[in-house]
GUGULO-518488 format. One record per residue (C-alpha): x, y, z negated. Coordinates in steps of 0.02 Angstrom, whole numbers, plus 50000, padded with zeros to 5 digits. Each point is the difference from the previous one (the first is absolute). Layout:
<sites>
XYZ;...
</sites>
This chain:
<sites>
500005000050000;500505017950012;500085002149812;501795001649942;500424987349868;501195005249862;501484988749967;499694985749881;500445002449819;501844996449971;500234984649894;501314997349868;501574990450053;499784981450011;498574989350062;498325008650024;498534994849889;499134983750044;498445009050065;501045011250112;501054985550063;498534988450035;499005012850099;501545009050072;499285016649943;501615010250000;500574991850162;498425006750084;500275017149921;498494999449888;499665000449813;498924989749882;498875014849964;499745003150186;499574981750029;498755000049857;499225016050063;499884992750175;499164984349932;498705010049906;499665010950152;499774985050114;498794992049877;498975015949985;499925001650190;499444981850014;498834999049850;498485001950114;500344982450065;499424992849834;498265007150035;499935000450190;500414981850037;498704993149878;498695011750074;500344993550176;500084981549957;498645001049868;498795008250120;499994985350121;499194982949984;500744983850065;499084987650112;499034993549849;499485017449944;501185000449851;500795016249934;501675001349914;500015008149828;500655017950002;500774997649827;500904984350054;500575008150163;500685015049905;501034988749887;500604989550147;500495015350102;500985008249858;500834983849944;500554994550174;500655017550039;500995000549839;500784982750017;500425002450184;500775017249975;501084994349854;500594985350105;500475011950141;501005010749879;500954985549923;500334990250160;499995013050138;500695014749897;499065012750105;498725013349948;498544991250084;498344997249912;498754986850053;498134997949981;498534992250092;500275005450181;498685011750069;500344992350171;499674982649932;498505004249888;498795004150144;500504984050090;499594989849845;498385009449967;499305002050174;500794986050104;500254985749878;498635001449867;498515000150121;500554982950065;500604991249841;499965000649810;501095011849899;501184986249940;500224994650181;500335017850058;501295002449863;500754983350049;500365007250172;500895014649916;501124987649908;500354990850163;500465016650080;501265002949861;500744982650022;500235002950187;500815017049970;501174992749868;500534986350121;500345013050135;501025010349877;500944985149926;500494993550171;500625017350051;498725001550141;499185015349924;501695008649978;500494995850180;498415007950066;500245015849899;501845001750050;499554997250183;498875015350006;500905015050077;500635013049877;498975013950082;498404990249968;500524996949820;500205018749978;498315002550083;499234987949876;500615011149857;499285015650084;498364991150036;499844994449821;500295018049946;498575005850110;498944985349942;500175003449814;499745018650030;498414995850094;499444988949856;500285014349880;499075012850107;498514988650033;499834993549823;500115017649929;498615006550115;501095011850102;499754989350156;498254993150030;499204987650118;499215008250152;498294996750072;499574990750160;499715016450092;501535008949931;501864997049977;500504983649915;500795009349854;499615017149927;500625012249869;499064994549846;498354990950008;499035012450108;501405009450087;500485010349848;500744997349827;498824999849852;499854993449824;501054999949843;500914983650041;500795008250152;500525014749889;500854987949880;500934992350147;500545017050066;500625005849830;500944983749974;500805000850172;500565018149986;500684997049825;500924984450060;500775009050149;500545014549892;500814989049867;500794988450128;500865013550104;500685007349837;500704982649964;499084998449835;500284982449929;498374990249998;499145012350119;498834986950072;499554992149833;499755017049915;498835005650138;498964984049992;499805001649812;499545018650010;498754996950141;499224985649902;499785010649843;499295014250104;498804987850083;499404993649831;499665017849940;499125005450160;498944984350007;499465002949820;499445018150022;499385000450180;498574991150087;500834988250121;499304985350097;501004984949936;500054993150177;501045014950057;501454993949892;500064983150087;500474984349905;500605008349840;499065013949909;501185009849885;499354999149823;500664995549831;499784981249977;498784994049866;501304987449944;501814996350040;499964981149980;499084986450095;500264981349983;500644992150162;498984986550086;501074987150090;498504989950058;500554999850184;501754993749965;500384984250101;498264998350075;500554996350178;499634986950132;501484998950120;499254990250144;498135000949970;499805015250113;500464989850153;498614987749963;498705013149953;500325013050135;500714988750134;501804997950055;499985013950130;499175013249891;501104996349850;501574999850109;499555017150074;499805007149824;501654992249944;500895006650156;499335017549966;500524999149818;501784994450041;500255013150135;499305013949890;500994994849847;501594997550099;500095016650091;499165011249872;501384995249878;501375000950131;499585017850048;499795005849821;501604991849938;501055008150134;499165017049990;500125001649810;501764992649990;500585012050135;499345014549897;500934993249849;501634999250099;500054981049989;500144996950188;501764998250070;500705007750159;499414984950101;498205002749948;500004984949884;499384999349820;501304990249899;499194985549909;498485000750115;499824980949991;499695000349812;498825014950016;498954991450132;499974983649904;499335008949846;498695008350110;499434982850058;499974993249822;498965015349952;498694995050129;499884983149913;499895008249828;498615011550059;498944986150073;500284988149855;499555013449872;498325003250083;500385015950097;500635002950177;501834996750036;501205013049930;501145009450118;501145015150000;499095016749986;500445015950092;499675009549838;501704993349945;500665015050095;499325011549864;501214992249876;501405001750126;499515018250012;500395001449814;501734992850031;499674981349975;501344989250081;500014983249909;498944985749940;499885007549826;498645011350071;499034984550056;500184992049829;499285015849920;498565000850125;499654981449980;500035001449812;498715013950007;498894989450112;500114985949873;499555012049860;498555006150107;499224982949977;499655005349821;499695018450035;498924999450155;498925014849941;501525011350028;499974995350184;498385009750011;500845016249945;501095004750150;498945005450149;500664997450174;500015019050022;501385000849868;501064986150078;499705004450184;501165015350000;501454988049970;499534990450157;499955015950103;501665006649936;500894983450019;499254998150173;500735016850048;501714994949935;499964983550095;499685009650161;501815005849993;500514982850065;499345005450170;501655009150029;500864983050015;499004995650156;500685005050170;498475008750071;500895002950166;500074981350033;498254994950056;500424981549979;499965002549812;499065016649985;498364993350070;499954984049895;500525010349848;498605012450031;498714986150020;500624991749839;499875016449905;498295005950055;499084983449992;500404997249816;498975014949936;498734999650142;499564981649974;500384999549813;501174985450026;501894998049993;499834983550092;499105007950149;501355013250018;501434987449993;499154988350123;499545013350129;501735007749991;500874983450030;498884995850147;500325017150077;501884997849976;500014983050087;498925006350144;501095015350031;501624990049995;499254987050118;499345013550118;501775006850016;500734982850029;500984999849837;499474982749947;501684996249918;499735014349877;498414991949934;500414989049850;499114983450023;499225001249827;499295017250042;499254992650158;499224985649904;499315011549865;499275011350134;499064985250074;499364995749826;499405017949978;499154999650169;499044984849937;499635009349838;499265014950091;498984988550112;499464987949864;498155003250026;500114996150185;501004984349961;498684994449875;498635002350129;500994990850133;500264985349882;498174999549956;500175008549830;
</sites>
């Protein structure tokens, strides 16, 4: 990022403390306090997941008309996020937080559940994780990532920046959904900004920008806390439609403690979905889950690690094999715990924005998720309008990676552009990566430069072509 990091604290002669040595904190020019601050910031930016995922999954019935318990989903989501994120910190030593993937959740809710029971749908999530772990353990996943041209990797980081900024603007109410007769997106809900929640977002964003450019330590976290407190006060004294806040309404919780309910833990049926929904339908769901989980994580890992300065001059993330293996294990943990598979979250970039550079940040974030199992009422305190400014600011900072792309070379500029714009416009990292790779292969082939196309990139492009045309393929096969 563009923020200038101060040199790490000078240690006394001799070996560094165990914590510093294990996480390589000084080596990465960070400090323990900065890592802890980054972990807290990442958790605050991601806390909405604890409520959002249960609302999505709990609002859908399976083929037998059964609902999942919101209380049990909340516990499962927080627990799986905590365990997966701690594992990433200890094994991968990178500031990456994981939780139920918002790319995977809709597939489970709207593609799997209508055709099978919840245990069977969650069984497919576990199978997805197993496949991804095998691909990571055999090195195939690393080979695919390293085969992608450096310009497209940089474009992925820029696209993720635009994507998370778009998430922040839409969730805060600054950008609204257009009508059928008007533009697809508008300023606000009706073409103009209105309502106290938008004011809270604006105040939080301006405060965050002001503190950040002045290099105030904890600028992002301070702004989120201030905006949350302001939201609580405004919501208490003004007449505001609760729906305008979105998922979380800022108000002092009636209680701080809630007993966790682990009732969904281990309730999975690995192969039952193939019998209930049919081999073709279940295979299509599994294929979609694997592709989404694979490339959503790939793009996020590279984009966030690049911002943290953890990508070498060859465009490779050292230790990427371990990172990707943990991501696959996290998918298994998520499904087995009763929530959707856990994957790396783009909100990890907010912690990086606070200076996070090591896995200690992930351990802190994961620990807070585990504590959230017992303090779920606190998750209902931070409104998205208070956390969204962090997404916008970090998105702006990630845009600086665009300078690494040679925009005069159309062979990389066009695929890079397609990668960047499709992520926010389709709300999918996977769609951006896939379309960019296909465009890259087509342009190289059109210019007769077949030898410059890595065979793995060509294979992946064919897979993505099948992904984009999956509905036509289903119809052709009689699905």
